[in-house]
C-alpha positions in Angstrom: -0.3 0.2 -0.4 3.1 2.6 0.7 3.0 3.0 -3.1 2.8 6.0 -5.5 0.4 5.6 -8.2 1.7 7.4 -11.5 -2.0 7.7 -13.0 -5.0 5.7 -13.6 -4.2 5.0 -12.5 -23.5 8.7 -26.5 -25.7 10.5 -24.3 -28.7 9.8 -26.8 -28.3 13.4 -27.1 -28.9 14.5 -30.4 -25.6 15.0 -32.4 -27.3 17.2 -34.6 -26.4 21.5 -34.0 -28.7 23.5 -31.6 -31.7 24.9 -32.7 -31.9 23.4 -35.7 -32.6 19.1 -33.9 -34.2 20.0 -31.2 -33.1 16.4 -28.8 -35.4 13.4 -28.1 -33.8 13.4 -24.3 -31.2 13.6 -22.3 -30.2 11.9 -19.1 -29.8 13.3 -15.6 -27.9 11.7 -12.7 -29.3 11.3 -9.0 -28.3 8.9 -7.5 -26.9 5.6 -9.3 -28.6 7.5 -12.5 -32.1 7.9 -14.1 -34.0 9.0 -17.4 -35.7 12.2 -17.4 -37.3 14.0 -19.9 -35.1 17.1 -20.5 -35.3 18.9 -23.5 -36.7 22.2 -22.1 -33.8 22.5 -20.4 -30.9 21.1 -22.3 -32.4 24.2 -25.4 -32.5 27.2 -22.5 -29.3 28.9 -22.2 -27.3 26.2 -23.7 -26.1 26.5 -27.1 -22.6 25.3 -28.1 -21.4 29.0 -28.8 -22.2 30.3 -25.3 -20.2 26.9 -23.3 -17.8 26.8 -26.5 -16.5 30.6 -25.4 -17.0 30.1 -21.6 -14.4 27.0 -21.9 -12.6 27.6 -25.2 -9.1 26.4 -25.7 -8.0 29.3 -24.0 -9.1 28.7 -20.6 -9.9 24.9 -20.5 -7.4 21.5 -22.0 -8.8 17.8 -22.8 -7.5 15.3 -21.1 -7.4 11.7 -21.2 -6.3 8.8 -18.3 -4.5 6.4 -19.2 -6.5 4.1 -17.5 -8.6 3.1 -21.4 -5.7 2.0 -22.4 -4.2 -0.5 -19.0 -5.2 -0.4 -15.4 -2.9 1.0 -12.9 -4.9 0.1 -9.7 -4.9 -3.4 -10.9 -2.7 -4.5 -13.7 -4.2 -7.5 -14.6 -6.8 -5.9 -16.5 -4.2 -5.9 -19.9 -4.6 -5.8 -23.1 -0.7 -5.7 -24.0 -1.1 -2.3 -25.6 2.4 -0.3 -25.1 3.0 3.3 -23.8 3.8 4.6 -27.9 0.2 2.8 -28.9 -1.3 4.2 -26.0 -0.2 7.9 -26.3 -0.5 7.6 -30.4 -4.0 7.1 -29.7 -4.9 10.2 -27.6 -3.8 12.7 -29.5 -5.2 11.2 -32.5 -8.6 10.9 -30.4 -7.4 14.7 -30.4 -6.6 15.1 -26.6 -4.0 18.0 -25.7 -2.7 16.2 -22.7 -2.6 13.1 -20.8 -1.7 11.3 -17.3 0.6 9.3 -16.3 1.3 5.4 -15.3 2.9 2.4 -14.7 3.7 1.9 -18.8 5.4 5.4 -19.0 9.2 5.9 -19.1 10.6 6.1 -16.2 13.4 8.3 -17.6 12.0 11.7 -17.9 13.8 13.5 -20.9 12.7 10.3 -22.9 9.3 10.5 -21.3 8.9 14.0 -22.1 10.2 13.4 -25.7 7.7 10.5 -26.4 5.0 13.4 -25.3 6.2 16.6 -26.9 6.6 14.4 -30.2 2.5 13.9 -30.4 2.1 16.8 -29.0 1.1 15.8 -24.9 1.2 17.4 -21.7 0.6 16.0 -18.9 -2.4 17.1 -17.0 -1.8 15.5 -13.8 0.4 12.4 -11.7 -1.4 10.5 -9.2 -0.1 10.2 -5.3 -2.0 8.3 -3.0 -1.3 9.5 0.5 -1.6 7.9 4.3 -1.5 10.7 6.4 -5.2 8.2 8.7 -2.6 5.7 9.0 0.3 4.4 11.6 3.4 6.3 10.7 3.2 7.0 7.5 3.0 10.3 7.6 7.0 11.9 7.0 6.8 8.5 4.0 3.8 10.1 2.1 5.5 13.6 2.2 8.6 12.1 1.2 6.9 10.5 -1.9 4.5 13.6 -2.1 7.6 15.8 -2.7 9.4 12.8 -5.0 6.0 12.9 -7.5 6.4 17.0 -7.8 9.8 17.2 -8.6 8.4 14.7 -11.7 5.9 16.7 -12.9 7.6 19.6 -12.5 10.4 18.5 -14.5 7.5 17.3 -17.3 6.4 21.3 -17.6 3.4 20.0 -15.2 2.0 22.4 -12.5 -1.0 20.4 -11.5 -1.2 17.7 -8.6 -3.5 14.8 -7.4 -3.9 12.7 -4.3 -6.2 11.2 -2.6 -6.5 9.2 1.2 -5.2 5.3 0.5 -5.8 4.5 4.5 -7.6 1.5 4.8 -9.3 1.5 1.4 -10.8 -1.5 0.6 -10.8 -0.2 -3.1 -7.4 -2.7 -4.0 -9.5 -5.6 -2.2 -11.5 -8.5 -3.1 -14.0 -7.5 -0.8 -17.1 -5.6 -1.2 -16.5 -2.1 -1.6 -19.5 -0.3 0.3 -19.5 -2.3 2.6 -15.7 -2.2 3.7 -15.0 0.8 2.8 -13.1 3.2 5.9 -15.0 5.5 8.2 -12.5 8.3 9.4 -12.4 9.1 13.1 -12.5 12.4 14.5 -8.7 12.1 15.2 -8.1 10.6 11.2 -10.3 13.2 9.3 -8.0 16.2 12.0 -4.7 14.4 10.5 -6.3 14.2 7.1 -7.1 17.8 7.2 -3.4 18.6 8.5 -1.5 16.2 5.9 -3.4 17.7 2.9 -3.0 21.5 3.6 1.1 20.8 4.3 1.3 19.1 1.1 -0.9 22.8 0.2 1.8 24.7 1.3 4.6 22.7 -0.7 2.5 22.8 -4.0 1.4 26.2 -3.7 5.5 27.1 -2.6 6.2 25.5 -5.9 3.6 27.3 -8.2 2.0 24.6 -8.5 -1.9 23.2 -7.4 -3.0 20.8 -5.3 -6.3 19.0 -6.0 -8.1 15.9 -3.8 -9.6 13.0 -5.4 -12.5 12.0 -3.4 -12.4 7.6 -4.8 -14.9 4.7 -4.1 -13.6 2.6 -1.4 -12.5 5.3 0.6 -12.8 7.7 3.7 -13.8 10.6 1.1 -16.6 8.5 -0.5 -19.2 10.1 -0.1 -20.9 13.9 -0.9 -20.7 13.9 3.2 -17.3 12.8 3.1 -16.6 15.3 0.3 -17.6 18.7 2.6 -16.2 17.6 5.8 -13.0 17.7 4.2 -13.7 20.8 2.3 -14.9 22.6 5.7 -11.9 21.4 7.2 -9.1 22.4 4.8 -8.0 26.1 3.3 -9.7 26.9 -0.2 -6.5 28.6 -0.6 -4.2 24.7 0.1 -6.8 22.5 -1.2 -8.9 22.4 -4.3 -11.3 19.9 -5.1 -11.4 17.2 -8.4 -14.6 16.4 -9.1 -15.0 12.7 -10.3 -18.3 12.9 -11.7 -18.3 9.1 -12.4 -16.7 8.6 -8.4 -19.9 10.8 -6.6 -22.3 9.5 -8.8 -21.3 5.3 -8.1 -21.4 6.5 -4.6 -25.0 7.4 -4.7 -24.2 11.1 -4.6 -25.4 13.9 -7.5 -21.9 14.9 -9.1 -24.2 18.2 -10.7 -25.4 19.0 -7.1 -21.6 19.1 -6.2 -20.1 20.4 -9.6 -22.5 23.3 -8.6 -21.9 23.4 -4.5 -17.6 23.7 -5.2 -17.6 25.1 -8.5 -15.0 28.1 -7.3 -12.8 25.5 -5.7 -12.6 22.5 -8.6 -9.1 22.6 -9.3 -9.3 19.6 -11.5 -11.8 17.4 -13.5 -12.3 13.8 -14.5 -14.7 13.2 -16.3 -16.0 9.9 -16.6 -19.7 8.0 -16.7 -21.6 5.0 -15.2 -23.5 2.5 -16.6 -25.8 2.7 -13.5 -27.5 -1.2 -14.1 -23.9 -2.1 -13.1 -23.9 0.1 -10.0 -27.5 -1.6 -8.7 -25.7 -4.4 -9.7 -22.2 -3.8 -7.3 -24.5 -2.9 -4.4 -26.6 -6.1 -4.6 -24.5 -8.9 -4.7 -22.2 -6.6 -3.3 -18.7 -6.4 -5.3 -15.4 -5.5 -5.1 -14.4 -2.3 -6.6 -12.3 -4.4 -9.7 -15.2 -7.0 -10.2 -17.0 -3.1 -10.9 -14.8 -2.8 -13.2 -14.3 -5.2 -15.0 -18.5 -5.6 -15.1 -17.7 -2.0 -17.0 -19.2 -0.1 -14.4 -17.4 3.7 -15.9 -17.3 4.7 -19.0 -16.2 7.8 -21.0 -18.6 11.3 -21.3 -21.0 10.3 -24.6 -21.6 6.9 -23.3 -23.5 6.1 -19.8 -25.9 7.4 -17.8 -24.3 11.2 -16.7 -25.7 14.3 -18.7 -22.1 16.5 -18.8 -23.6 19.9 -20.2 -25.3 20.7 -17.2 -22.0 20.7 -15.0 -19.9 22.3 -18.0 -22.7 25.0 -17.9 -22.0 25.0 -14.5 -17.8 25.3 -14.2 -17.7 27.3 -16.7 -20.4 30.0 -14.7 -18.0 29.7 -12.0 -15.2 30.4 -15.3 -13.0 27.6 -14.6 -9.4 27.4 -15.8 -7.7 23.9 -15.7 -7.9 20.6 -17.2 -11.3 18.6 -18.5 -9.4 15.0 -18.6 -11.5 12.2 -20.0 -11.3 9.0 -17.7 -13.2 5.6 -18.2 -11.6 2.6 -16.3 -12.2 0.2 -18.8 -11.5 -3.2 -19.8 -9.6 -2.9 -22.8 -9.9 -6.1 -24.0 -13.8 -5.4 -23.8 -13.7 -1.9 -24.5 -11.4 -0.8 -27.4 -9.5 2.6 -26.2 -9.5 4.2 -29.0 -12.9 4.4 -29.9 -14.0 5.3 -26.5 -11.3 8.0 -26.7 -12.7 9.4 -30.4 -16.9 8.7 -28.8 -15.7 10.9 -25.1 -14.0 13.5 -27.9 -16.7 13.5 -30.5 -19.0 14.3 -27.0 -17.3 17.0 -25.9 -17.0 17.8 -29.5 -20.4 18.1 -29.4 -21.0 19.7 -26.5 -18.6 22.4 -26.5 -18.4 23.7 -29.5 -14.5 22.9 -30.8 
């Protein structure tokens, strides 16, 4: 568990131009997701031109996580796709950046050259934190500083962390029933540790964002609320992961609106509600859920990203919008799904 993880890792909306063709319906997620007629909401004040202006390429960058090509949590979920093919397909699909993963070159010069060749930047690294378990504070800080130095050398300025102390998400157990519930002392340790990391990041000219995650002590909206209330907004931003909060049973749109001014990074992935229901009913593990297809890309699954992006645009969001969807690449062709996500974002963002 003491490790740094480098990476993770259509809707049936009418594809026609707004104003020319009226969509039949959209899907909104509340909890595990349900379909609701909302064509009027789709049309009212949400034209592509407006969103393109407020979330244009001068304000946001589009990235994609390598978890479409392989899985960093569960290396056995793998189709044998090498690093070079993966990053070439990321660029081919039209993305500007990517997360990092275990198949990436460890030599920074080699890695940067490979990314530069394809016009890609590093959107973020991932660092697991362990502030809530014994004698791990300094080791966590040391790992974070190592990650920071590597990402800074690659030209990145975003850092993503998640607390994995006591996490159930890597274990072959019911992910809901066995996730940790922090004591007050553990919450204090987590808040204090994150603020220290935030100060380190800030001093290096970088931003720290916290990633809520299934199977961890910060999984639900109530957990996120407590963490945000107990940390300094100037030091700890929020990474909005649309699918993880929906999988946990909460509404990503509500959370986007509540924390729009504090969101520093966005992971855009969707969920398949029928798989979420199966995970709850059968007590499946997180790995079981991933292999069953609980996650998918924007443009597929149950989450409507248009109002979420509207909330970010209203808050003048600047930063990365990163497509992330842990799927089994043996079942879901990575390039096909990357292109599907990019086409959907082109439709929604207008670029």
